[in-house]
C-alpha positions in Angstrom: 88.0 28.0 -86.0 84.7 27.3 -84.4 85.8 23.8 -83.7 88.9 24.9 -82.0 87.0 27.2 -79.9 84.5 24.5 -78.9 87.3 22.2 -78.0 89.0 24.8 -75.9 85.7 25.4 -74.1 85.3 21.8 -73.5 88.7 21.5 -72.1 88.1 24.4 -69.8 84.8 22.9 -68.6 86.4 19.6 -68.0 89.2 21.2 -66.0 86.7 23.0 -63.9 84.8 19.8 -63.3 87.9 17.9 -62.3 88.9 20.7 -59.9 85.4 20.7 -58.4 85.4 17.0 -58.0 88.7 17.0 -56.2 87.5 19.7 -53.9 84.3 17.7 -53.2 86.2 14.5 -52.5 88.4 16.3 -50.0 85.3 17.7 -48.3 83.7 14.2 -48.2 86.9 12.8 -46.7 87.0 15.4 -44.1 83.3 14.8 -43.3 83.9 11.1 -43.1 86.9 11.6 -40.9 84.8 13.8 -38.5 82.0 11.3 -38.5 84.4 8.5 -37.6 85.8 10.6 -34.8 82.3 11.3 -33.5 81.4 7.7 -33.8 84.5 6.7 -31.8 83.6 9.2 -29.2 80.0 7.9 -29.1 81.3 4.4 -28.8 83.6 5.3 -25.9 80.7 7.1 -24.2 78.5 4.1 -24.7 81.2 1.8 -23.3 81.5 4.0 -20.3 77.8 4.1 -19.7 77.6 0.4 -20.3 80.2 -0.2 -17.6 78.3 2.1 -15.2 75.0 0.5 -16.1 76.5 -3.0 -15.6 77.8 -1.9 -12.2 74.3 -0.5 -11.3 72.7 -3.6 -12.7 74.8 -5.8 -10.6 74.0 -3.8 -7.5 70.3 -3.9 -8.3 70.5 -7.6 -9.0 72.0 -8.1 -5.5 69.4 -5.9 -3.8 66.6 -7.6 -5.9 67.9 -11.0 -4.9 67.8 -10.0 -1.2 64.4 -8.6 -1.6 63.2 -11.7 -3.4 64.6 -13.9 -0.7 62.9 -11.8 2.0 59.7 -11.8 0.0 60.0 -15.6 -0.4 60.5 -16.0 3.4 57.5 -13.8 4.1 55.5 -15.6 1.6 56.4 -18.9 3.1 55.5 -17.7 6.6 52.2 -16.4 5.3 51.5 -19.6 3.5 52.2 -21.6 6.6 50.0 -19.4 8.7 47.3 -19.5 6.0 47.6 -23.3 5.8 47.2 -23.5 9.6 44.2 -21.2 9.6 42.8 -23.2 6.7 43.3 -26.4 8.6 41.7 -25.0 11.7 38.9 -23.5 9.7 38.4 -26.8 7.8 38.2 -28.6 11.1 35.7 -26.2 12.6 33.8 -26.2 9.4 33.7 -30.0 9.4 32.5 -30.0 12.9 29.8 -27.3 12.1 28.9 -29.2 9.0 28.5 -32.4 11.0 26.3 -30.6 13.5 24.3 -29.0 10.7 23.9 -32.4 9.1 22.6 -33.8 12.4 20.2 -30.9 12.8 19.2 -31.3 9.1 18.6 -35.0 9.7 16.4 -34.3 12.7 14.5 -31.7 10.7 14.1 -34.1 7.9 12.7 -36.6 10.4 10.3 -34.0 11.5 9.5 -33.2 7.9 8.9 -36.9 7.2 6.6 -37.1 10.2 4.8 -34.0 9.0 4.6 -35.3 5.5 3.1 -38.5 6.9 0.6 -36.4 8.9 -0.2 -34.4 5.8 -0.7 -37.6 3.8 -3.0 -38.9 6.5 -4.8 -35.6 6.5 -5.1 -35.6 2.8 -6.7 -39.0 2.9 -9.0 -37.8 5.6 -9.9 -34.8 3.5 -10.6 -37.0 0.6 -12.8 -39.1 2.8 -14.5 -36.0 4.1 -15.0 -34.8 0.5 -16.6 -38.1 -0.3 -18.9 -37.8 2.7 -19.9 -34.2 1.7 -20.5 -35.2 -1.9 -23.2 -37.7 -0.8 -26.3 -35.9 0.3 -27.4 -38.6 2.9 -23.9 -38.9 4.3 -23.6 -35.1 4.4 -26.8 -34.9 6.5 -25.5 -37.5 8.9 -22.3 -35.5 9.2 -24.3 -32.4 10.1 -26.3 -34.4 12.7 -23.1 -35.8 14.3 -21.6 -32.4 14.5 -24.8 -31.0 16.1 -24.9 -33.8 18.7 -21.3 -33.4 19.6 -21.8 -29.7 20.3 -24.9 -30.2 22.3 -23.4 -33.1 24.4 -20.3 -31.0 25.1 -22.2 -28.2 26.6 -25.5 -29.5 28.0 -26.1 -32.4 30.5 -27.8 -35.5 29.1 -31.1 -34.6 31.0 -31.4 -31.3 29.0 -31.8 -32.8 25.5 -33.0 -35.7 23.5 -31.9 -36.9 20.0 -33.9 -38.3 17.1 -37.2 -37.5 18.9 -40.5 -38.3 17.1 -43.1 -35.6 17.6 -46.9 -35.9 17.7 -47.0 -35.2 13.9 -44.8 -38.3 13.3 -41.9 -36.0 12.3 -38.5 -36.8 13.7 -36.2 -34.0 14.8 -32.4 -34.3 15.1 -32.3 -32.8 18.6 -34.9 -31.5 21.1 -33.8 -29.1 23.9 -35.9 -29.8 27.0 -36.6 -26.3 28.3 -39.2 -25.6 30.9 -42.4 -23.6 30.0 -42.0 -20.9 28.8 -40.6 -21.3 26.1 -40.8 -25.1 26.2 -38.9 -27.7 24.2 -37.0 -26.2 21.2 -36.3 -28.3 18.1 -32.9 -28.2 16.3 -32.5 -29.6 12.8 -29.3 -29.8 10.8 -29.3 -28.7 7.2 -26.3 -28.6 4.8 -27.1 -26.8 1.4 -23.8 -27.8 -0.1 -24.6 -28.1 -3.8 -26.1 -24.6 -4.2 -23.4 -23.0 -2.1 -20.6 -24.6 -4.2 -22.4 -23.5 -7.4 -22.5 -19.9 -6.0 -18.8 -20.0 -5.2 -17.9 -21.4 -8.6 -19.9 -18.8 -10.5 -17.7 -16.8 -12.9 -19.8 -14.1 -14.6 -22.6 -12.0 -13.1 -25.4 -13.9 -14.9 -24.2 -17.2 -13.5 -23.7 -15.7 -10.1 -27.2 -14.3 -10.1 -28.7 -17.7 -10.9 -26.6 -19.4 -8.2 -27.7 -16.8 -5.6 -31.4 -17.4 -6.5 -30.9 -21.2 -6.3 -29.0 -20.9 -3.0 -31.7 -18.6 -1.6 -34.5 -20.9 -2.7 -32.7 -23.9 -1.1 -32.2 -22.3 2.3 -35.7 -20.8 2.3 -37.2 -24.3 1.6 -35.3 -25.6 4.6 -36.6 -22.8 6.8 -40.2 -23.5 5.7 -39.8 -27.2 6.3 -38.5 -26.7 9.9 -41.2 -24.2 10.7 -43.9 -26.6 9.4 -42.6 -29.8 11.0 -41.0 -28.8 14.3 -43.1 -25.9 15.6 -46.2 -27.5 17.2 -48.5 -25.5 19.5 -48.7 -26.7 23.1 -45.9 -29.2 22.4 -42.8 -27.3 21.4 -41.7 -23.8 21.7 -42.9 -21.1 19.3 -39.5 -21.1 17.5 -37.0 -23.6 16.2 -33.4 -23.7 15.2 -31.8 -24.5 11.9 -28.1 -25.6 12.3 -25.7 -25.0 9.4 -22.5 -27.1 10.0 -20.4 -24.7 7.9 -19.2 -21.3 9.0 -18.6 -20.3 5.4 -22.2 -20.9 4.4 -23.4 -19.0 7.5 -21.1 -16.1 6.6 -22.2 -16.0 3.0 -25.8 -16.0 4.1 -25.3 -12.9 6.3 -22.7 -11.1 4.3 -24.4 -11.2 0.8 -27.0 -8.4 0.7 -28.9 -10.3 -2.0 -29.5 -13.1 0.5 -30.9 -11.0 3.3 -34.4 -11.9 2.3 -33.7 -15.4 3.5 -32.8 -14.1 6.9 -36.0 -12.0 7.0 -38.1 -15.0 6.1 -36.4 -17.1 8.8 -37.3 -14.3 11.4 -40.9 -14.2 10.2 -41.2 -17.9 10.6 -39.3 -17.9 13.9 -36.6 -20.2 12.7 -33.2 -19.1 13.9 -30.3 -20.0 11.7 -27.1 -20.8 13.6 -23.5 -21.9 12.8 -21.3 -24.0 15.1 -20.0 -20.9 16.8 -23.4 -19.2 17.3 -24.9 -22.5 18.4 -22.3 -22.8 21.2 -23.4 -19.4 22.4 -27.0 -20.4 22.2 -26.4 -23.6 24.1 -24.5 -21.7 26.9 -27.6 -19.5 27.2 -29.8 -22.5 27.4 -27.6 -24.0 30.1 -28.0 -20.8 32.2 -31.8 -20.9 31.7 -31.9 -24.5 32.9 -29.8 -23.7 35.9 -32.1 -20.8 36.9 -35.1 -23.1 36.4 -33.7 -25.8 38.6 -32.9 -23.1 41.3 -36.5 -21.9 41.1 -37.8 -25.5 41.5 -35.6 -26.0 44.5 -36.5 -22.7 46.1 -39.8 -24.1 47.6 -38.1 -27.1 48.9 -35.4 -25.0 50.4 -38.0 -22.7 52.0 -39.9 -25.6 53.5 -36.7 -27.1 54.9 -35.8 -23.7 56.4 -39.2 -23.6 58.2 -38.7 -27.1 59.6 -35.2 -26.1 60.7 -36.7 -23.0 62.5 -39.2 -25.3 64.3 -36.4 -27.6 65.3 -34.3 -24.7 66.7 -37.4 -23.6 68.7 -37.8 -27.0 70.2 -34.1 -27.1 71.0 -34.3 -23.8 72.8 -37.3 -25.0 74.8 -35.4 -28.1 75.9 -32.4 -26.1 76.8 -34.6 -24.0 79.1 -35.9 -27.1 80.8 -32.4 -28.4 81.2 -31.4 -25.0 82.7 -34.3 -25.4 85.2 -33.1 -28.9 86.2 -29.6 -27.5 86.6 -31.0 -24.9 89.0 -32.7 -27.4 91.2 -29.6 -29.5 91.2 -27.4 -26.6 92.3 -29.9 -25.9 95.1 -29.8 -29.5 96.2 -26.0 -29.5 96.1 -25.9 -26.3 98.3 -28.3 -27.9 100.9 -26.1 -31.0 100.9 -23.0 -28.9 101.5 -24.8 -27.2 104.5 -25.7 -30.5 106.0 -22.1 -31.7 105.5 -20.7 -28.8 107.3 -23.1 -29.3 110.2 -22.2 -33.0 110.4 -18.5 -32.0 110.5 -19.2 -29.5 113.2 -21.0 -32.0 115.3 -18.2 -34.6 114.8 -15.6 -32.1 116.0 -17.7 -31.4 119.1 -18.0 -35.1 119.8 -14.3 -35.6 119.3 -13.6 -32.7 121.6 -15.8 -34.2 124.3 -14.1 -37.5 124.1 -10.6 -35.9 124.4 -11.7 -33.8 127.4 -12.2 -34.5 131.2 -13.1 -38.1 131.8 -15.2 -37.1 134.9 -17.9 -35.7 132.6 -20.7 -38.2 132.5 -21.7 -39.5 129.2 -25.3 -39.2 130.3 -25.1 -35.4 130.3 -24.3 -35.2 126.6 -27.3 -34.0 124.6 -28.9 -36.7 122.4 -29.4 -35.9 118.7 -32.9 -35.2 117.6 -34.7 -38.0 115.7 -34.7 -37.5 111.9 -38.0 -37.9 110.1 -38.0 -39.8 106.9 -37.6 -37.5 103.8 -36.5 -34.6 106.0 -33.2 -32.8 105.2 -30.9 -32.3 108.1 -29.9 -28.6 108.6 
C-alpha cells in the first residue's frame, strides 16, 4: 500500500520534472534565438560602421598623405636653408677662427717675449738676492744707489765721493755746501738681516726680540755716523744716513716701538733718509747752492755795474764834445754858404757888365779888395 503510494508520488514528481525541463528548454531556445538575432543585428551594425570607418580612414589617409608631402617639402626647404646658413656660418666662423688664431699667435708671441723678460728679471732678482745676502756686496749696492741719486740731481762740483776726512774716516759722499752749514756727510747703511728677521717673526715674543735687534742695529749705525762724520770746523753739525730701502724706512717710522731710534737720530743730528726723501733733500741742497752762487756773483755784478756807469758817463761827455764840434762845423758851413752867394752875385754883375755897352771902359770897373791871408770873404 505504502509502496504503491510511493511509486505514484515518484511518477508524479518525475512527470513534473519532465514538464519543467521541457518548458525550460523552450525558454532557452527562445533566449538563444533572441541572442542570435541581436548578434546578427550587432554584426550588421559593425559592418556598416566598418564601411563608414573605412571610407573615413581612406579620406584621412589621403589628407594625411597630402599633409605629409607638404610637410616633407617644407622640411626639405628648411633643411636647404639651414644647410646654406650653416655653410655661410661655417665659412664666417672659419674666417673668424683664422683671425682669432692669428691674434692668438701674436699674443702668444708677446707672451713668449714677456716670459723671456720675466725669466731675465727672475735671473736678475736672483742675482740681486745674492748681492743682498752678502753684507759687503749689500753695502756696495747701497753706495752705488746713493751715488746715482746724487749724480742725477747735483752737479759734479757740488759733491765728492769716498772722501777721507781728517780723522782718517772715509765717507761715502760729501756734499760741498758753503758755510753755514758746511760740508754734509752722507753714509749708506743697509740693516737687512735684522729687518728680515723682524718681517719673519711669527709670535709676539719673537717679534719683540726682532724689534729690539733691529732697533739696536739702526741705533749703532746712527752712533757710528755721528762719531765718524760730524767733525767740528770741518763738516756740518749734522750728517745723513741713507737707507736704500723704502720698506725699511717705512717700518722705522710706522712702528711705534721703533720711534726711540728716530729720537736718538734727532738727538745726535743724524738725519735718516730713504731714496725718496733723499731726492727731496738733494733738491733743497741744489737750491741752496744756486743761492750761494748768486750771492757770490752779486759783488762782481755790482762792480761791473759801477764800471758800466762810468763808461756811460764818459760816453755822454764825448757825445757833448762831438755836439760842440758839430756846432762849429755848422757855423763854418753857414759862413761858406754866405761867401758862395756873394761870389755868385759878383759873378753875375761881372757877366752883366761884359754883356752890356762896349763903350764902357774897363778901367772904370771897381777893382776887388785885396784878401788878407786867413780872412773869410763876406
